[in-house]
N, C-alpha and C positions, 0 to 999 in steps of 0.2 A: 644392249641385253635388257631382255625383257623379264622382269620378275612375274612368275605366276604364283597364284596365291590359292590356296584351297582351304574349304570348309563348307559349310552347309548355308545354303542360305536363309533367310530371314521366313519364306514362304514355306520352306521343308523343315525347320522347327516349328512352327504352327502345326502343320501339317500334323506331326509326330505328337504332340500336345494334344489334339484332337483327339485323336486314336487313340492316345493313353486316357483321356478323358471318359471316352464312350464306354472303352474297357472296366475302368473303374465304377462306372455307374451301374454296370450291368453285376461285376463282382460284390459291391459291397453287401446289396439285400439277401443275397446267399448266405453270407458270413451272419447277417443280423439275423436269421432265421434260424441259425444254427442252438443260440441260448436257448430258445422254448425247448427245441427238440432235446436238447440236453439236460433239461430240466426233469421232461417226461421219462427219458430214459433213467435218471438217476433214481427217480422216485419207484419205478418199475422194477430196478436192480435192488431197493432195499427192501419192497415186498416180496420179491422172487426169494431175496435171501431169509426173509422171516419164516416163508412159507417152508422152505428147506431145512432150517434150524428145527422148526416145528415139527417136522415129520422125522429127522433123529431124534429129538426130545421123545417124540413119542414111542419110539423103537426101544429107546432105552428101560421109559418105563414098562415097556411090554416084556423085556427082558428081565427085568428086576421082580416083576411080578411074577414070571417062571423061575426064579433063583436061576437064572442063567447067569446073571451080571449082577456087581454091587456098584456100579458105576452112579451118580449121582445125577440127578433130572431135575430141570426146574419147571414147578408148581405153574399149570397155566389155567387158570379160572374165568379170566375174562378178557377182551379183546385190548382193551387198554393196557393189560399188564404186556403186551408184546415190545413196548416202550422202554418200561422201565425195569424189568429183568435181564437175566442172562441168556436170552437164546442167541443173541449177538454176541460177537466177542467185545463190543463196545455199545454202550447203550445208547439211543438215539437221541439226540439234542430235542426236549420237549418244546423247545421253544421255534423249533422249525418244521416237525413233524409232529401230527396228532394222528391217533389211530381210533376209530370210531366202529362200533359194532356191537355185538352181545354182552351183555353186561356181566352175564354167568354163561360159562361155557364146563359141561360136566365132563366127567372123563371119559375119554375116548371119543368125543361126540367132534365133528368137524362144525365150525362155525365160518362164515366169511365175514373178515374185519376188511377196513379202508383203509390204507394209508395215504393222508394228504399232506403237500407241503406247497405252498405259495399257489394255492386255487390247483393244483396238478395230484389227480387220485389215481391209485392204483388198488384194486383189492386183490386179495391172499385167501388162503386156509389156513386157518389154523385148529390144532388138534389138541382138544383138553387134555391135559395131564394131572392127576392127584396122586 
């Protein structure tokens, strides 16, 4: 009786490893680049949130002045206040994010401010409310 062995040959195993190595070499750079894109998206997202919060805050300010509402609003007189005041539900970490722009913003005036984190910047509009 002849015993038949089954399995892969050494050549077949080497061929599979070479193919997997080629696939890994092409996939790894795509995953590495995603971290840069994620940082850009995070900064743009926060800048967009600040812009939306500023617009809502401005609407409440106008409603209060017209005696249509008694809701409270945040006083916005400078771009740098976007980090430290309550426009967002949580203050931005000042060690990670910086906001630059107009030193003073008059009531109902719109100024362009810049949010920066780790060398990535995004502009957003901030509306003064006093």
